[in-house]
py3Dmol code that shows the C-alpha trace and the ligand (Angstrom):
import py3Dmol

protein = """\
ATOM      1  CA  MET A   1      91.750  83.814 102.564  1.00  0.00           C
ATOM      2  CA  GLU A   2      95.013  84.341 104.379  1.00  0.00           C
ATOM      3  CA  ASN A   3      95.778  87.699 105.861  1.00  0.00           C
ATOM      4  CA  LYS A   4      98.795  88.737 103.825  1.00  0.00           C
ATOM      5  CA  ILE A   5     100.466  91.876 102.625  1.00  0.00           C
ATOM      6  CA  LEU A   6     101.269  91.196  98.874  1.00  0.00           C
ATOM      7  CA  GLY A   7     104.191  93.619  98.425  1.00  0.00           C
ATOM      8  CA  ILE A   8     103.753  97.160  97.021  1.00  0.00           C
ATOM      9  CA  HIS A   9     100.367  98.286  95.708  1.00  0.00           C
ATOM     10  CA  HIS A  10     101.365 101.719  94.420  1.00  0.00           C
ATOM     11  CA  ILE A  11     103.722 104.639  95.226  1.00  0.00           C
ATOM     12  CA  THR A  12     102.548 108.221  95.199  1.00  0.00           C
ATOM     13  CA  ALA A  13     104.824 111.098  94.675  1.00  0.00           C
ATOM     14  CA  ILE A  14     104.647 114.952  94.258  1.00  0.00           C
ATOM     15  CA  ALA A  15     105.511 116.740  91.026  1.00  0.00           C
ATOM     16  CA  GLY A  16     105.548 120.244  89.649  1.00  0.00           C
ATOM     17  CA  GLY A  17     104.198 120.837  86.048  1.00  0.00           C
ATOM     18  CA  ALA A  18     101.481 118.336  84.991  1.00  0.00           C
ATOM     19  CA  LYS A  19     102.527 118.245  81.304  1.00  0.00           C
ATOM     20  CA  ARG A  20     106.213 117.726  82.126  1.00  0.00           C
ATOM     21  CA  ASN A  21     105.285 114.922  84.466  1.00  0.00           C
ATOM     22  CA  PHE A  22     103.007 113.251  81.977  1.00  0.00           C
ATOM     23  CA  ASN A  23     105.537 113.449  79.189  1.00  0.00           C
ATOM     24  CA  PHE A  24     108.429 112.029  81.331  1.00  0.00           C
ATOM     25  CA  TYR A  25     106.630 108.978  82.623  1.00  0.00           C
ATOM     26  CA  SER A  26     104.457 108.079  79.597  1.00  0.00           C
ATOM     27  CA  LYS A  27     106.973 108.932  76.856  1.00  0.00           C
ATOM     28  CA  ILE A  28     110.557 108.785  78.174  1.00  0.00           C
ATOM     29  CA  LEU A  29     110.075 106.076  80.668  1.00  0.00           C
ATOM     30  CA  GLY A  30     107.263 104.465  78.651  1.00  0.00           C
ATOM     31  CA  LEU A  31     104.772 103.650  81.401  1.00  0.00           C
ATOM     32  CA  ARG A  32     101.104 103.403  80.456  1.00  0.00           C
ATOM     33  CA  PHE A  33      99.066 106.399  81.557  1.00  0.00           C
ATOM     34  CA  ILE A  34      96.236 104.521  83.045  1.00  0.00           C
ATOM     35  CA  LYS A  35      94.183 107.223  84.782  1.00  0.00           C
ATOM     36  CA  LYS A  36      93.673 110.900  84.642  1.00  0.00           C
ATOM     37  CA  THR A  37      91.665 112.022  87.659  1.00  0.00           C
ATOM     38  CA  VAL A  38      91.924 114.716  90.390  1.00  0.00           C
ATOM     39  CA  ASN A  39      93.174 114.831  93.859  1.00  0.00           C
ATOM     40  CA  PHE A  40      90.092 113.725  95.857  1.00  0.00           C
ATOM     41  CA  ASP A  41      91.148 116.084  98.688  1.00  0.00           C
ATOM     42  CA  ASP A  42      91.946 118.975  96.287  1.00  0.00           C
ATOM     43  CA  PRO A  43      90.010 118.609  92.990  1.00  0.00           C
ATOM     44  CA  GLY A  44      91.761 121.568  91.341  1.00  0.00           C
ATOM     45  CA  THR A  45      94.833 119.408  91.136  1.00  0.00           C
ATOM     46  CA  TYR A  46      95.371 116.409  88.822  1.00  0.00           C
ATOM     47  CA  HIS A  47      96.041 112.847  90.167  1.00  0.00           C
ATOM     48  CA  PHE A  48      97.919 110.831  87.491  1.00  0.00           C
ATOM     49  CA  TYR A  49      98.316 107.066  87.523  1.00  0.00           C
ATOM     50  CA  PHE A  50     100.926 105.279  85.524  1.00  0.00           C
ATOM     51  CA  GLY A  51     101.356 101.482  85.361  1.00  0.00           C
ATOM     52  CA  ASP A  52     101.332  98.418  83.183  1.00  0.00           C
ATOM     53  CA  GLU A  53      98.511  97.650  80.722  1.00  0.00           C
ATOM     54  CA  LYS A  54      95.926  97.103  83.462  1.00  0.00           C
ATOM     55  CA  GLY A  55      97.366  99.028  86.221  1.00  0.00           C
ATOM     56  CA  ASN A  56      98.101  95.983  88.176  1.00  0.00           C
ATOM     57  CA  ALA A  57      99.181  96.445  91.882  1.00  0.00           C
ATOM     58  CA  GLY A  58     102.992  96.485  92.021  1.00  0.00           C
ATOM     59  CA  THR A  59     103.316  98.565  88.885  1.00  0.00           C
ATOM     60  CA  ILE A  60     101.301 101.679  89.807  1.00  0.00           C
ATOM     61  CA  LEU A  61     103.104 105.009  90.287  1.00  0.00           C
ATOM     62  CA  THR A  62     100.906 108.061  90.948  1.00  0.00           C
ATOM     63  CA  PHE A  63     101.564 111.720  91.113  1.00  0.00           C
ATOM     64  CA  PHE A  64      99.974 114.846  92.424  1.00  0.00           C
ATOM     65  CA  PRO A  65     101.375 117.479  89.936  1.00  0.00           C
ATOM     66  CA  PHE A  66     100.711 120.689  92.017  1.00  0.00           C
ATOM     67  CA  GLY A  67     102.048 122.971  89.190  1.00  0.00           C
ATOM     68  CA  GLU A  68     105.107 125.033  88.518  1.00  0.00           C
ATOM     69  CA  GLY A  69     106.700 126.945  91.400  1.00  0.00           C
ATOM     70  CA  ILE A  70     105.732 124.675  94.290  1.00  0.00           C
ATOM     71  CA  GLN A  71     108.211 124.244  97.148  1.00  0.00           C
ATOM     72  CA  GLN A  72     111.040 121.799  96.401  1.00  0.00           C
ATOM     73  CA  GLY A  73     111.246 118.724  98.734  1.00  0.00           C
ATOM     74  CA  ARG A  74     114.445 117.734 100.522  1.00  0.00           C
ATOM     75  CA  LYS A  75     115.686 114.148 100.900  1.00  0.00           C
ATOM     76  CA  GLY A  76     116.156 113.049 104.484  1.00  0.00           C
ATOM     77  CA  SER A  77     115.163 110.626 107.094  1.00  0.00           C
ATOM     78  CA  GLY A  78     111.587 109.567 107.703  1.00  0.00           C
ATOM     79  CA  MET A  79     110.761 109.214 103.959  1.00  0.00           C
ATOM     80  CA  ALA A  80     110.924 107.039 101.006  1.00  0.00           C
ATOM     81  CA  THR A  81     113.994 108.116  98.966  1.00  0.00           C
ATOM     82  CA  GLU A  82     114.311 105.810  95.960  1.00  0.00           C
ATOM     83  CA  ILE A  83     111.863 104.036  93.690  1.00  0.00           C
ATOM     84  CA  GLY A  84     113.240 100.912  92.124  1.00  0.00           C
ATOM     85  CA  TYR A  85     111.874  99.482  88.828  1.00  0.00           C
ATOM     86  CA  SER A  86     112.641  96.046  87.546  1.00  0.00           C
ATOM     87  CA  VAL A  87     113.958  95.939  83.970  1.00  0.00           C
ATOM     88  CA  PRO A  88     115.115  92.992  81.711  1.00  0.00           C
ATOM     89  CA  LYS A  89     118.786  91.797  81.963  1.00  0.00           C
ATOM     90  CA  GLY A  90     121.058  93.696  79.580  1.00  0.00           C
ATOM     91  CA  SER A  91     118.699  96.601  79.129  1.00  0.00           C
ATOM     92  CA  LEU A  92     120.680  99.303  80.944  1.00  0.00           C
ATOM     93  CA  GLU A  93     122.691 100.197  77.834  1.00  0.00           C
ATOM     94  CA  PHE A  94     119.399 100.990  76.112  1.00  0.00           C
ATOM     95  CA  TRP A  95     118.309 103.229  78.968  1.00  0.00           C
ATOM     96  CA  ILE A  96     121.693 105.112  79.251  1.00  0.00           C
ATOM     97  CA  LYS A  97     121.414 106.059  75.576  1.00  0.00           C
ATOM     98  CA  ARG A  98     117.817 107.073  75.970  1.00  0.00           C
ATOM     99  CA  PHE A  99     118.614 109.203  79.073  1.00  0.00           C
ATOM    100  CA  GLU A 100     121.576 110.903  77.111  1.00  0.00           C
ATOM    101  CA  ARG A 101     119.256 111.653  74.250  1.00  0.00           C
ATOM    102  CA  HIS A 102     116.562 113.201  76.506  1.00  0.00           C
ATOM    103  CA  ASN A 103     118.929 115.021  78.874  1.00  0.00           C
ATOM    104  CA  VAL A 104     117.875 112.815  81.892  1.00  0.00           C
ATOM    105  CA  ILE A 105     120.278 113.109  84.833  1.00  0.00           C
ATOM    106  CA  TYR A 106     121.685 109.648  85.707  1.00  0.00           C
ATOM    107  CA  ASN A 107     124.614 107.958  87.421  1.00  0.00           C
ATOM    108  CA  LYS A 108     127.060 105.427  86.042  1.00  0.00           C
ATOM    109  CA  PRO A 109     125.494 101.870  86.728  1.00  0.00           C
ATOM    110  CA  ASP A 110     126.526 100.228  89.907  1.00  0.00           C
ATOM    111  CA  VAL A 111     125.786  96.886  91.695  1.00  0.00           C
ATOM    112  CA  LYS A 112     124.009  96.199  94.983  1.00  0.00           C
ATOM    113  CA  PHE A 113     122.906  92.895  96.391  1.00  0.00           C
ATOM    114  CA  GLY A 114     124.355  91.351  93.176  1.00  0.00           C
ATOM    115  CA  GLU A 115     122.044  93.314  90.852  1.00  0.00           C
ATOM    116  CA  LYS A 116     123.142  95.862  88.320  1.00  0.00           C
ATOM    117  CA  TYR A 117     121.221  99.160  88.608  1.00  0.00           C
ATOM    118  CA  LEU A 118     121.009 102.698  87.037  1.00  0.00           C
ATOM    119  CA  THR A 119     119.979 105.633  89.141  1.00  0.00           C
ATOM    120  CA  PHE A 120     118.345 108.619  87.577  1.00  0.00           C
ATOM    121  CA  LEU A 121     116.232 111.651  88.414  1.00  0.00           C
ATOM    122  CA  ASP A 122     112.816 112.741  87.095  1.00  0.00           C
ATOM    123  CA  PRO A 123     112.424 116.319  85.977  1.00  0.00           C
ATOM    124  CA  ASP A 124     111.334 117.350  89.519  1.00  0.00           C
ATOM    125  CA  GLY A 125     114.374 115.619  91.235  1.00  0.00           C
ATOM    126  CA  LEU A 126     112.641 112.379  92.256  1.00  0.00           C
ATOM    127  CA  LYS A 127     115.166 109.593  92.476  1.00  0.00           C
ATOM    128  CA  LEU A 128     114.504 106.355  90.723  1.00  0.00           C
ATOM    129  CA  GLU A 129     116.408 103.225  89.710  1.00  0.00           C
ATOM    130  CA  LEU A 130     116.206 100.651  86.989  1.00  0.00           C
ATOM    131  CA  ILE A 131     117.372  97.343  88.345  1.00  0.00           C
ATOM    132  CA  GLU A 132     118.263  94.217  86.383  1.00  0.00           C
ATOM    133  CA  SER A 133     116.668  91.764  88.826  1.00  0.00           C
ATOM    134  CA  LYS A 134     118.565  88.514  89.654  1.00  0.00           C
ATOM    135  CA  THR A 135     115.259  86.772  90.251  1.00  0.00           C
ATOM    136  CA  THR A 136     112.791  85.898  87.519  1.00  0.00           C
ATOM    137  CA  ASP A 137     110.330  88.577  86.757  1.00  0.00           C
ATOM    138  CA  ASP A 138     107.505  87.226  84.497  1.00  0.00           C
ATOM    139  CA  ARG A 139     105.386  90.328  84.565  1.00  0.00           C
ATOM    140  CA  LYS A 140     104.376  91.492  81.161  1.00  0.00           C
ATOM    141  CA  ALA A 141     105.757  94.944  80.423  1.00  0.00           C
ATOM    142  CA  TRP A 142     103.796  97.748  78.681  1.00  0.00           C
ATOM    143  CA  GLU A 143     105.417  98.420  75.240  1.00  0.00           C
ATOM    144  CA  THR A 144     105.612 101.675  73.416  1.00  0.00           C
ATOM    145  CA  GLU A 145     106.679 102.525  69.886  1.00  0.00           C
ATOM    146  CA  ASP A 146     110.229 102.951  70.958  1.00  0.00           C
ATOM    147  CA  ILE A 147     110.493 100.884  74.183  1.00  0.00           C
ATOM    148  CA  LYS A 148     110.004  97.226  73.416  1.00  0.00           C
ATOM    149  CA  ILE A 149     109.503  94.251  75.669  1.00  0.00           C
ATOM    150  CA  ASP A 150     113.216  93.358  75.782  1.00  0.00           C
ATOM    151  CA  VAL A 151     113.988  96.671  77.592  1.00  0.00           C
ATOM    152  CA  ALA A 152     110.670  97.925  79.065  1.00  0.00           C
ATOM    153  CA  THR A 153     110.090  98.367  82.822  1.00  0.00           C
ATOM    154  CA  LYS A 154     108.085  95.533  84.394  1.00  0.00           C
ATOM    155  CA  GLY A 155     106.799  97.250  87.520  1.00  0.00           C
ATOM    156  CA  PHE A 156     108.436  97.796  90.951  1.00  0.00           C
ATOM    157  CA  HIS A 157     111.473  95.972  92.234  1.00  0.00           C
ATOM    158  CA  ASN A 158     111.641  97.749  95.539  1.00  0.00           C
ATOM    159  CA  ILE A 159     111.184 100.855  97.518  1.00  0.00           C
ATOM    160  CA  THR A 160     113.934 102.381  99.798  1.00  0.00           C
ATOM    161  CA  LEU A 161     113.096 104.144 103.013  1.00  0.00           C
ATOM    162  CA  THR A 162     115.751 106.346 104.783  1.00  0.00           C
ATOM    163  CA  LEU A 163     115.568 106.302 108.618  1.00  0.00           C
ATOM    164  CA  ASN A 164     117.591 107.478 111.639  1.00  0.00           C
ATOM    165  CA  ASN A 165     116.958 104.105 113.194  1.00  0.00           C
ATOM    166  CA  ILE A 166     115.445 101.151 111.393  1.00  0.00           C
ATOM    167  CA  LYS A 167     114.361  99.134 114.376  1.00  0.00           C
ATOM    168  CA  ALA A 168     110.699 100.127 114.818  1.00  0.00           C
ATOM    169  CA  THR A 169     110.009 100.226 111.040  1.00  0.00           C
ATOM    170  CA  ALA A 170     111.632  96.842 110.613  1.00  0.00           C
ATOM    171  CA  ALA A 171     109.314  95.466 113.325  1.00  0.00           C
ATOM    172  CA  ILE A 172     106.249  96.715 111.381  1.00  0.00           C
ATOM    173  CA  LEU A 173     107.588  95.008 108.237  1.00  0.00           C
ATOM    174  CA  THR A 174     108.346  91.705 109.867  1.00  0.00           C
ATOM    175  CA  ASP A 175     105.829  91.441 112.741  1.00  0.00           C
ATOM    176  CA  VAL A 176     102.780  93.058 111.016  1.00  0.00           C
ATOM    177  CA  PHE A 177     103.431  92.774 107.260  1.00  0.00           C
ATOM    178  CA  GLY A 178     105.139  89.335 107.213  1.00  0.00           C
ATOM    179  CA  TYR A 179     108.391  90.538 105.648  1.00  0.00           C
ATOM    180  CA  LYS A 180     111.758  88.897 106.400  1.00  0.00           C
ATOM    181  CA  LEU A 181     115.286  90.429 106.562  1.00  0.00           C
ATOM    182  CA  ILE A 182     116.906  88.704 103.550  1.00  0.00           C
ATOM    183  CA  ASP A 183     120.196  90.575 103.081  1.00  0.00           C
ATOM    184  CA  GLN A 184     122.326  93.463 104.272  1.00  0.00           C
ATOM    185  CA  GLU A 185     125.028  95.652 102.618  1.00  0.00           C
ATOM    186  CA  LYS A 186     126.602  98.100 105.052  1.00  0.00           C
ATOM    187  CA  ASN A 187     123.668 100.315 106.366  1.00  0.00           C
ATOM    188  CA  ARG A 188     121.190  99.022 103.834  1.00  0.00           C
ATOM    189  CA  TYR A 189     118.815  96.275 105.141  1.00  0.00           C
ATOM    190  CA  ARG A 190     116.861  94.358 102.519  1.00  0.00           C
ATOM    191  CA  PHE A 191     113.451  93.015 103.589  1.00  0.00           C
ATOM    192  CA  ALA A 192     111.147  90.892 101.359  1.00  0.00           C
ATOM    193  CA  THR A 193     107.779  89.200 101.707  1.00  0.00           C
ATOM    194  CA  PRO A 194     107.553  85.545 100.598  1.00  0.00           C
ATOM    195  CA  ALA A 195     103.857  86.151  99.877  1.00  0.00           C
ATOM    196  CA  ILE A 196     104.494  87.386  96.296  1.00  0.00           C
ATOM    197  CA  GLU A 197     107.210  87.201  93.664  1.00  0.00           C
ATOM    198  CA  ASN A 198     107.599  90.835  92.530  1.00  0.00           C
ATOM    199  CA  ALA A 199     107.389  94.247  94.052  1.00  0.00           C
ATOM    200  CA  ALA A 200     108.180  92.269  97.259  1.00  0.00           C
ATOM    201  CA  ILE A 201     111.226  94.158  98.525  1.00  0.00           C
ATOM    202  CA  VAL A 202     111.564  97.121 100.993  1.00  0.00           C
ATOM    203  CA  ASP A 203     115.091  98.409 101.608  1.00  0.00           C
ATOM    204  CA  LEU A 204     115.772 100.275 104.910  1.00  0.00           C
ATOM    205  CA  VAL A 205     118.737 102.514 104.884  1.00  0.00           C
ATOM    206  CA  GLU A 206     119.910 103.593 108.367  1.00  0.00           C
ATOM    207  CA  LEU A 207     121.454 107.090 108.699  1.00  0.00           C
ATOM    208  CA  PRO A 208     121.484 108.003 112.378  1.00  0.00           C
ATOM    209  CA  ASN A 209     122.579 111.607 111.803  1.00  0.00           C
ATOM    210  CA  GLU A 210     120.494 112.439 108.720  1.00  0.00           C
ATOM    211  CA  ARG A 211     118.164 115.346 109.242  1.00  0.00           C
ATOM    212  CA  GLY A 212     114.462 114.833 108.664  1.00  0.00           C
ATOM    213  CA  GLY A 213     113.383 115.053 104.981  1.00  0.00           C
ATOM    214  CA  HIS A 214     110.713 117.434 103.668  1.00  0.00           C
ATOM    215  CA  VAL A 215     108.039 115.963 101.581  1.00  0.00           C
ATOM    216  CA  ALA A 216     107.249 118.445  98.826  1.00  0.00           C
ATOM    217  CA  ASN A 217     108.095 118.598  94.996  1.00  0.00           C
ATOM    218  CA  GLY A 218     110.228 115.705  93.774  1.00  0.00           C
ATOM    219  CA  SER A 219     109.559 113.472  96.785  1.00  0.00           C
ATOM    220  CA  VAL A 220     107.458 110.392  97.640  1.00  0.00           C
ATOM    221  CA  HIS A 221     104.276 111.272  99.493  1.00  0.00           C
ATOM    222  CA  HIS A 222     103.429 107.745 100.647  1.00  0.00           C
ATOM    223  CA  VAL A 223     103.913 104.027  99.942  1.00  0.00           C
ATOM    224  CA  ALA A 224     100.908 101.745  99.574  1.00  0.00           C
ATOM    225  CA  PHE A 225     100.995  98.010 100.282  1.00  0.00           C
ATOM    226  CA  ARG A 226      98.706  95.517  98.658  1.00  0.00           C
ATOM    227  CA  VAL A 227      96.004  93.348 100.100  1.00  0.00           C
ATOM    228  CA  LYS A 228      93.592  91.050  98.196  1.00  0.00           C
ATOM    229  CA  ASN A 229      90.274  92.506  99.504  1.00  0.00           C
ATOM    230  CA  ASP A 230      88.418  94.594 102.036  1.00  0.00           C
ATOM    231  CA  GLU A 231      88.205  91.926 104.594  1.00  0.00           C
ATOM    232  CA  ILE A 232      91.929  91.536 104.787  1.00  0.00           C
ATOM    233  CA  LEU A 233      92.310  95.393 104.779  1.00  0.00           C
ATOM    234  CA  MET A 234      90.048  95.567 107.869  1.00  0.00           C
ATOM    235  CA  HIS A 235      92.021  92.696 109.584  1.00  0.00           C
ATOM    236  CA  PHE A 236      95.137  94.892 109.167  1.00  0.00           C
ATOM    237  CA  ARG A 237      93.335  97.933 110.386  1.00  0.00           C
ATOM    238  CA  GLU A 238      92.581  96.164 113.620  1.00  0.00           C
ATOM    239  CA  VAL A 239      96.166  94.984 114.100  1.00  0.00           C
ATOM    240  CA  ILE A 240      97.574  98.484 113.454  1.00  0.00           C
ATOM    241  CA  ASP A 241      94.992 100.123 115.559  1.00  0.00           C
ATOM    242  CA  THR A 242      95.971  97.717 118.480  1.00  0.00           C
ATOM    243  CA  LEU A 243      99.556  99.053 118.176  1.00  0.00           C
ATOM    244  CA  GLY A 244      98.287 102.593 118.773  1.00  0.00           C
ATOM    245  CA  LEU A 245      99.505 103.968 115.434  1.00  0.00           C
ATOM    246  CA  GLY A 246      96.662 106.111 114.520  1.00  0.00           C
ATOM    247  CA  VAL A 247      95.131 104.389 111.543  1.00  0.00           C
ATOM    248  CA  THR A 248      92.471 106.108 109.443  1.00  0.00           C
ATOM    249  CA  THR A 249      89.099 104.532 108.706  1.00  0.00           C
ATOM    250  CA  GLN A 250      88.631 102.831 105.376  1.00  0.00           C
ATOM    251  CA  ILE A 251      88.619 105.353 102.524  1.00  0.00           C
ATOM    252  CA  ASP A 252      87.149 104.808  99.162  1.00  0.00           C
ATOM    253  CA  ARG A 253      89.697 105.824  96.424  1.00  0.00           C
ATOM    254  CA  GLN A 254      87.494 104.788  93.631  1.00  0.00           C
ATOM    255  CA  TYR A 255      90.010 102.295  92.158  1.00  0.00           C
ATOM    256  CA  PHE A 256      90.894 100.740  95.523  1.00  0.00           C
ATOM    257  CA  HIS A 257      89.947 100.962  99.202  1.00  0.00           C
ATOM    258  CA  SER A 258      92.534 102.242 101.557  1.00  0.00           C
ATOM    259  CA  LEU A 259      93.686 103.039 104.981  1.00  0.00           C
ATOM    260  CA  TYR A 260      96.548 105.174 106.069  1.00  0.00           C
ATOM    261  CA  PHE A 261      98.922 105.294 109.025  1.00  0.00           C
ATOM    262  CA  ARG A 262     102.340 106.775 109.736  1.00  0.00           C
ATOM    263  CA  GLU A 263     104.805 104.107 110.559  1.00  0.00           C
ATOM    264  CA  PRO A 264     107.097 104.766 113.666  1.00  0.00           C
ATOM    265  CA  GLY A 265     110.018 105.952 111.464  1.00  0.00           C
ATOM    266  CA  GLY A 266     107.882 108.693 109.988  1.00  0.00           C
ATOM    267  CA  VAL A 267     106.913 107.358 106.592  1.00  0.00           C
ATOM    268  CA  LEU A 268     103.321 107.526 105.546  1.00  0.00           C
ATOM    269  CA  PHE A 269     102.102 103.969 104.808  1.00  0.00           C
ATOM    270  CA  GLU A 270      98.845 103.077 103.048  1.00  0.00           C
ATOM    271  CA  ILE A 271      97.274  99.632 102.641  1.00  0.00           C
ATOM    272  CA  ALA A 272      95.152  99.278  99.554  1.00  0.00           C
ATOM    273  CA  THR A 273      92.861  96.582  98.033  1.00  0.00           C
ATOM    274  CA  GLU A 274      93.213  95.025  94.591  1.00  0.00           C
ATOM    275  CA  ASN A 275      89.489  95.673  94.033  1.00  0.00           C
ATOM    276  CA  PRO A 276      87.756  97.262  92.145  1.00  0.00           C
ATOM    277  CA  GLY A 277      90.760  98.262  89.842  1.00  0.00           C
ATOM    278  CA  PHE A 278      91.073 100.812  87.075  1.00  0.00           C
ATOM    279  CA  THR A 279      88.494  99.443  84.652  1.00  0.00           C
ATOM    280  CA  ILE A 280      85.630 100.379  86.939  1.00  0.00           C
ATOM    281  CA  ASP A 281      85.022 103.575  85.020  1.00  0.00           C
ATOM    282  CA  GLU A 282      86.884 103.054  81.704  1.00  0.00           C
ATOM    283  CA  THR A 283      87.439 100.099  79.382  1.00  0.00           C
ATOM    284  CA  LEU A 284      90.928  98.538  79.355  1.00  0.00           C
ATOM    285  CA  GLU A 285      91.507  99.886  75.842  1.00  0.00           C
ATOM    286  CA  ASN A 286      90.620 103.402  76.858  1.00  0.00           C
ATOM    287  CA  LEU A 287      92.365 103.685  80.202  1.00  0.00           C
ATOM    288  CA  GLY A 288      93.813 107.156  80.786  1.00  0.00           C
ATOM    289  CA  THR A 289      92.030 108.899  77.867  1.00  0.00           C
ATOM    290  CA  ALA A 290      89.405 110.917  79.585  1.00  0.00           C
ATOM    291  CA  LEU A 291      89.336 112.934  82.761  1.00  0.00           C
ATOM    292  CA  LYS A 292      87.640 110.688  85.325  1.00  0.00           C
ATOM    293  CA  LEU A 293      85.950 112.257  88.320  1.00  0.00           C
ATOM    294  CA  PRO A 294      84.513 110.522  91.438  1.00  0.00           C
ATOM    295  CA  PRO A 295      80.686 110.840  91.467  1.00  0.00           C
ATOM    296  CA  LYS A 296      80.733 113.648  94.092  1.00  0.00           C
ATOM    297  CA  TYR A 297      82.570 115.993  91.768  1.00  0.00           C
ATOM    298  CA  GLU A 298      80.773 115.119  88.537  1.00  0.00           C
ATOM    299  CA  THR A 299      78.361 118.069  89.025  1.00  0.00           C
ATOM    300  CA  SER A 300      81.349 120.479  89.197  1.00  0.00           C
ATOM    301  CA  ARG A 301      83.020 118.935  86.154  1.00  0.00           C
ATOM    302  CA  GLU A 302      83.067 122.126  84.079  1.00  0.00           C
ATOM    303  CA  GLN A 303      84.600 124.176  86.814  1.00  0.00           C
ATOM    304  CA  ILE A 304      87.195 121.541  87.663  1.00  0.00           C
ATOM    305  CA  GLU A 305      88.198 121.180  83.978  1.00  0.00           C
ATOM    306  CA  SER A 306      88.758 124.942  83.682  1.00  0.00           C
ATOM    307  CA  LEU A 307      91.248 124.770  86.582  1.00  0.00           C
ATOM    308  CA  LEU A 308      93.351 121.997  84.981  1.00  0.00           C
ATOM    309  CA  VAL A 309      96.062 122.521  82.409  1.00  0.00           C
ATOM    310  CA  LYS A 310      95.770 120.517  79.137  1.00  0.00           C
ATOM    311  CA  ILE A 311      98.418 117.816  78.995  1.00  0.00           C
ATOM    312  CA  ASN A 312      97.741 116.032  75.661  1.00  0.00           C
TER     313      ASN A 312
END
"""
ligand_1 = """\
1
ZN
Zn 97.837 106.102 97.784
"""
view = py3Dmol.view(width=600, height=400)
view.addModel(protein, "pdb")
view.setStyle({"model": 0}, {"cartoon": {"style": "trace"}})
view.addModel(ligand_1, "xyz")
view.setStyle({"model": 1}, {"stick": {}})
view.zoomTo()
view.show()
């Protein structure tokens, strides 16, 4: 098996109210709610996972909804600042009407790298984009009653990182992760890996005078990159450790195995395995329907459930 990074695995962000977050992503954006669990480091807080039918890597957006009144984040350098979703050609009109109807804040569609896109904000101020990708995206979208296959999101198109200087981060992408610089528009540098067709793009935006961002409500906490299995995960652990970047040991996240390190530009990166996946503790049909806890918290289930607000 070749040691390859296969694009984005998941993206994790911070939200305020759990119910509002759940409603926005599952109902307005129409993602499948694939897992309701808790923050493994803070079990009084939910950890929500949204994705396609199976929660395939490259479609998984996760949130820590810390509750109303948490500190608001601030966009800036050293963080992931935009999450891009791939949508079918010609679907942006549908989305504009939908955003109008649900009072979602959005910008007039624009074009970058020859692709039409629509920027919008989630209820906590997180910036996202729907992009009509110019390359083929054969991924099967999750359909809902009012968001059909011809307009539904297909998973990630790209992630954007904002940096004071892109050089060291670009070197991690190219020299360690196997990405290549494929295009540039002004201060936006587009990198992609040839190892996979979708969720393969990372955009680096260079803003030398931008002050450091603050990761809190409405911002991305970390970006996870995908590897096939544990053996490849440990290969990358060794490479990153050799660079002196302070990588964690392997951590069991129940649905995947992970390691974390802060890339030199300041963004928290994770590398995560495809195994074992989200059907390890629920059937495909029932994904997201029950509160799932890792074995170590099962004995405290009653107490944990009493701390969590009901969302559906
Ligand atoms: Zn993660």
